[in-house]
N, C-alpha and C positions, 0 to 999 in steps of 0.2 A: 414335572407330570408325572413321574413316577409313583407318588404318593397317592394319586388320583386315579392311576390307571385301573385300578380293580372296579371302580365304580361305574366307570363310563358304561361298561356292559349292563349293569344294572341300571345306570341312568340314561343310557341311550334310550333304554327301553322304558326309562322311569318315567313313564307316561300315564300314570294312573289319572283318572277323572272320577269325579264325584256325580253321581247321575240323579239323584233324586231330593226332592223336599223331605225334611225330617220324618221319621216316622217312630213310633215308640216301640220299646222292646217287645212289649208285650203283644203288640199288634204285627210283629215282624218274628215271632219265635219259630215259625214254621216256613218261611220264605227269604228270599234274598232282600238284604239291604243294599240298595243300589249305589253304593259308593265304591265301585270297583276300577279295575284297568278299564276304561272304557265302558260300553254297553256291556250290560251283564250276558256273559258268555261269548258274544262277538267280537270284544275288545275295541269295536270302533270307538275313537276317541272324541266322543260328543256327548253333550249333556243337555237335558231338559231345563235346566236352571235359568231362571230369568232374573231380571233387575240387577244384572252385574254391571259393575262400574266400566265406563270406556277411559278412564285413567285413575291412578292413584299414585301416591308420593308419601310416605313415610317423613321425609325432612320436614314436610309442612303439614304432616297429619291429615292430608287430604285423603277421605273415605277409607281411614285405618280403625277399625273396629278392635283390634287388641294384635298384640305382638307376644309370641311365647318364645321363651328361651328353649334352645336346644343344645346339642353337645357343641363340639368345635368343628367338625367336619361330617355334614350332612348330603347324602346321595338319594335318598328314596323318597319317591312322591308320596304327597299325601294320601289318605283315604277316609271319606265322610262315610260314618255309620251311624244313622240315627242321631243321637245327641252327641256323639263322639267324632273327634278326627284323630285317626292314627298315622304316626310316621316313623321312621327308622331313622336312628342318629348313632353317634358314639357317646362315650361317656367322660368326654374331654372337660366336662362340668357336671361333675356328679350331683344328684339329687338326694342321693341316699350316702351319706359318710361312711356308712358299713361296707359299701360297695363301690370302691374304688380302682383305678387302673383302667387299661385300655379294654374295653367291652363294646358289643354290639348292643343296641337298645331300642327297643320298640316304645313310644311312649303314647298314652292315650290322654287326650285332652277334652275338656268340655268345648262343646262347638260354640255354645255362646259368648263364653268367657276367656277361653284360653287357660283355664284351671287344669293342672295336672290330675288326672284321675288315679291312673295306675301307671306302670312301666314293668316291661320284661328286660331284665338285664342278663347278657350272655357273654361270659368271659372269652377271650380269644383262644384258639386251638392252640397255639405255641407252636414250637419248631420251627421251620423255615417259614418266613415271612410269607411266602408265596401261597401258604396255607390259607391265611386269614389276615390280608394286607393291614400292617397297623394303622390305627386310627380310622380305619374306613368305616367302621361302625356297621350296623345292620342295613343291608342295600336294598333289600326286597320290599315289595309294598303287599300288604295283607289282602286276603280275599275275605269278605264278610258275609255270612249267611245266617240269618236268624240271630242267637245269640252266641255264635261261634266265629271266632277268627282264626284263619288258617294263613300261616306265614312261614316263609323259610328263614331261618336264623343264620347268623355268620359261619356258625359251626355246621353248616349244610344239613341242619335237621328240620324236617316238617314239623310245624307243631300247631296243635290245635288249642287255642284259648278261650276261656270266658271272657265275654266283651264287658263284662262286668267288674272284671278283676277279683281280688280277694276280699271285696268289700261283702259279698255274700257268702263267704266261707272257700274252703279249698274243697272244689267239686268231686275231684279225681276222674279217673282212676290213678292217675299219676298224683302223687302226694309228697314227691321230693323236691319242691321248688326251692327250699332252704339249702341244699345242696348244689342244684343246678345253677343257682346265681352266682355262686362263689369259686374260686379255682381248685383245682384237685388238691392242693396242698393246704388250702384255708379249711378252716371249721365252718361246718354248715351255721345258716343264721336263719332266726326266726322270722317266716314270711309276716308282713304287715299290710294293713287295708290299701296300700300304696304300690303293691306289687302284684304283678301278672299272677294268673291262675291257670297252670297249665293242665289241659285235660289229658293229653297223650303227645307222645312224640315219636318221631320215626325218624332212626340216625340213617342217612343215605349213604354215609360212608361205610358204615357197619352192614348194612341189610342190602346194600346195592352195589358195593364194591367201587364206587366212582373215585375218582382221583379229584382232590381239591386243587383249584389255581385262582389265586388273587382273590376272590370273592364270591360267595356264594350268592346267586340270584335267581328267584322265580317265583312267580305270581301263581297258586293254583287257581284251574277254573273248576268249577262246580256243575258236575250234570248228574242230577238225581242224587244217588247216595255214593257217586264216585268222584273223587278228585284227581285231576291230571295236572302233573307239573315237571318240568324240565329238571334235570339232576345238577347242572353246571360241571358235569364231567369234564375235565380238561387236560391240557399239555403238562409237561413236567416243567422244573423250574429253569431250563435252559431253553424252553421253548421249541425243542426240537424232536419231540416225539409225544404220543399219547400213552401212559403206562397201562391205563386201564382200558385196554382193547373191547373186552368184554361187558363193560358195564352198561346199564341202560342209559339213554338219554333222555326218556320220557317214559314215566312211571304212571299207574293208577293205583290209587289207596283208596280203602274203605273210609268214608269221611267218619263213620260212627266209631270205628276201633282203632284207625292208624295203620292197619294191616296192609300190607303190601299184596295187592291182588292180580296186577298184570304189569308187562314190561315191553318196550319194544325189543326186537331182536337185529336191529340193523347193522350193527358192529360197523360204525362210521368212524371210528377213532382215529383210522390213520388217514382219514380225510378231514379231520378238525384241525383248523390251524391255530385255533385259541381256545375256546370252549363253548359249551352248549349253553346258552344264556336266554335263549328266546323262549318266551312261556307262551303256552299253546291257548287256542280258542275252539269253541264248538259250534257247529251249525247243522241245520238239517238239507241234506241235498236228496232230491228224488225220493223223499219220505223215509232215508237212512240217515241216522245220528252219526255225524263223522267228527272226528278229533283232529285240528290242523296244527301241524308241530315245524315251526322254522328250525332246520336241523344245522349244527356248526359247520356243515360241509356245503352250504348254500343251496342245499334242496329244500323245499317245501314238501310233506307228508301229509298225507290223509288217513287216517286210520278208522276203523270201524270202532265206534263208541261201545262199551260195555252194555250190558243188559242192566237196567236199573235194579237195585236190590242183589245184583250176583256176587256170591262171595264163594271164593275157591279154598280149598285146602292146599292147592299147590298154585305157585304163581304162574298164571297163565301169559301167552305172547299175545301181545296186541296185533291184531290183525291190519296189515298193511292193504289199503285200497287202491291208492295211487302214489305217484311221485313226481314232481316237476322240478326239473334242474334250472334255477335263475341264472346260473352262468355255464350253460353247457360247453362254453370253448375253452373255459378255465382247466387248467393241469388237475389232473384226477389221482395221479400215482406219485409217490416220493414229493409230497408237496411241501415238505419242510425246506427243499431247497430254495423256495421261494420267499422265505422269510426274511423280513426286513427289505423285500423288493417294493420300492414304491412305486413301480410302473407296471409291473404284470404279477400274476399269481392268482391263487383260488380265492374264492369268495364265501362268506359265511352269512349267517342270518342273525341278527341280534333284536331287531325288533319284532315286535308281535305281528303273527298274520291277522288280518281283519277279515271277516266274513261279515259281508254285506249284500242283501238281496241276489242270493244265489251266487254270489261271486266271490273270490277270495284274493285279496290283494296284500301282496308280501314286499317287502323291501331287503333287497339283498346287494352285497357290494365286498369290495376289500376291506379287511381287518383295520380298524383305525390306529391301531399301534404299529401293526406290521406290514399292512397291506398296500393295494392301489387303491389311489382315491378316485375311485369311479363306482358307481351304484345305478340300480335300476328299481324303479317301482312297477311291479308285474300285477297285471289282472290275471288272474286264472278262472278258467270253468272247470270247477270240480266235479263234473257229472261222469267223467271217464274212469277206467281202471287200468292198472300198470303204468308204464311210463306214459305220462302225457305232457311232457315237454314241449312237443310239436302241436300236437292237437288239442291240448289245453289252454295254450295262450291267447287270451283275447287279443292284447296289446302290450307293449313294454315300453315304459318312458325311463330314458337314461339321463342321469344327471351327474355332474361332478362332486367330488367330494364322498365322504363315508355315509353310508346309511343308517344312521343311529336312530332314526325316527319312525314310531308305528303312525301310520296315516290317520288322518281324520276326515270321515267321509259325510257330507251332508249336501242336500238339493243338486244332485248330479255332479258333486265337485269333491275331488280327493285335494287335501291339503298336506304336505309334506315337507319336512325341513330337511337341508342338507348341513352337513358337519361345517361347511363354509361359512354358513350363515343365511344362505339363500332359502327362502319360503316359496314352494312351487304349488300353484294351484292348476288342477288337471282336470280334464272334463273326463268323467268316468265312462260315457260313451264312446269315445274316440280314443282316449290316450294321448291328447293333443293338450298342449300348454295353454292357460287362458292368461295367466299373468304369473310374474316372478317378483318378489320382493327380497332387496338386499338389508340385511340388518347390520352387515360391515361386522359381524362377531360370530365367534364359533358356538354352534350349536348341539348339544347332546341330547336335550330332551325331545319332546313329541308335542305339536300342536294340541290344544283343546278348542273346539268349535261348540260356542253356546250363547244363546241370546242374541245371535246376529254377530258374533264377533269372532275373531280367532287371536287366543290369547298363546304367547309364546314366551319363552324365557332363554338367557343367553349366557355363554358362561363367564362373561364379563359382568353379571351380576344385573343383567337387564331384564325389564318386562316391556315386551312389545304386544301392543294390540292393534289387531286391523278389523276393518270390516269384512265380513264373510261375504260371500257373492262374486259375480263375475267383472266385477270393477276394483281394481285395486285401489283400496283407500286406507292409508294408515289414519290411525285415530290417536295413538300417543306411545310414547317411548320414556322410560325411567330407569336409572340405575338405582338398585337397593342396595349396593354393596356387597363386596365378596364376589364369590363365584355362586353360578347357581347350574345344579345338574339335574333337578327334577322338574317334572312337568307342573302345569297348574292342575288345580281340581277346583271343582265349582259346585255349590249346593244351597238352595234356599236364599239366593240373594248375595252370598258370599263368595268371594274369590279368594281360594287358599294358594299360596305362595311360600315353596320352602327356599331358604338360602342356605349357607353352610352353617350358620349358627342360630337362625331364627325362623320362626313359622310366622306369616303374616295372615291376618284375615281383614280383606277389603270389602267393603259394602257401601252404596250410597242408600241414602234415603233414611239414615240413623245419625245421631250425633256420634262423632268420633268419640272412642272411650278407650281404655287401656286399664286393666285391672290390676295393674303393678306385678304382671307375670314376667316381665322383663327386667 
């Protein structure tokens, strides 16, 4: 299990969903391509995709459009962006013989064929394995807007990439891709048409002073000219302290330049039992733009969003509007006394907070590797100020197991999965259970709701499809082989599922085909 521990944080949240039909890059140059973590900005795990299969099976080639070869260990969820689908993996099966060895890789494929278009190769950090866990690869799912890809690399860099890769030249201002894609002791290589084009880089270790732990994970959310992203600041190798107490947990970056413009001043390091792996969301409450952030201390925060176009000479402090403690009875002091305590202890938040119709839905609970197997789905009224732990709680839904799943909310129902393999359907008006479904398998990922169906993946390599709605109705279940950490994605009649070694594209209505990419 140790070789996978770094990615669960990414993967438990690895819940990206693709949300729109294909659009040309020219038409999307100034707007979002809605193949993101859930809905654009809200992070709700739903998709408007239709004509999706209610069953699929690679063994019999049922509804298999294509299968693309990945590395040997993959934990990131795929993102569809126009004619491309992007997914992070490792370099266990190198596509470029010049770039061998353990690296994180972001691969970009053609949606229609599974053909590799380009790849970003990022060598491991080196030093302690806890800096960048071996073979884990690139665990973060990118966010795409127009022709720009924003992704957190395995080296804790926030990178802006050209969606077209090097095929249209090296855009700059970053021009040193040949050095970036090789280890420090190696000679630079000449970038090719199948390499990524880096526009700018922000090194969060150097610029923010964070402490790396296990794996970097964060999916930026875009709001106007600003990117918000969590920093993955975490504990030391012994899991008994957080070295970078003053480092930020949430930062704001100018998407045009990569300059750091604002950061939180929470100083929650003493209360982080593992790391800050929850990606933020954005919404409007009472006419005010807020950024919602799940802290590694089990507290959900609301920050005032920056004014669009704002640029500062000095790094500003993000203004905290409210905080909501998802586990107010948990210990807040000397929390490392509870390390490895499976009965009691502090909570954290690793799934993304979802903003839906004026409410925030957050999943919190004990840490998957070290904590108590107890979690909650919290419904928060975000209209207050200060400590809203009591005044802001609309309802609380407790469930057994670890809360690694970002909720999917559709038609008055919230779907959330427990690490125990139980799928919970909850009425969002009351917080009462409507039904539960047992998969009998461990789940790290999040459900995707689309086309009247609930799609789930399990750690034993399973794809489970249920009917969405108030009646529990299983549709199908199949083993794809290997383990699955990532969540499903869907776009334009195609369901994308990522296994450890393969990216599957499933879709009815067409003759099964495989372009020989596996």
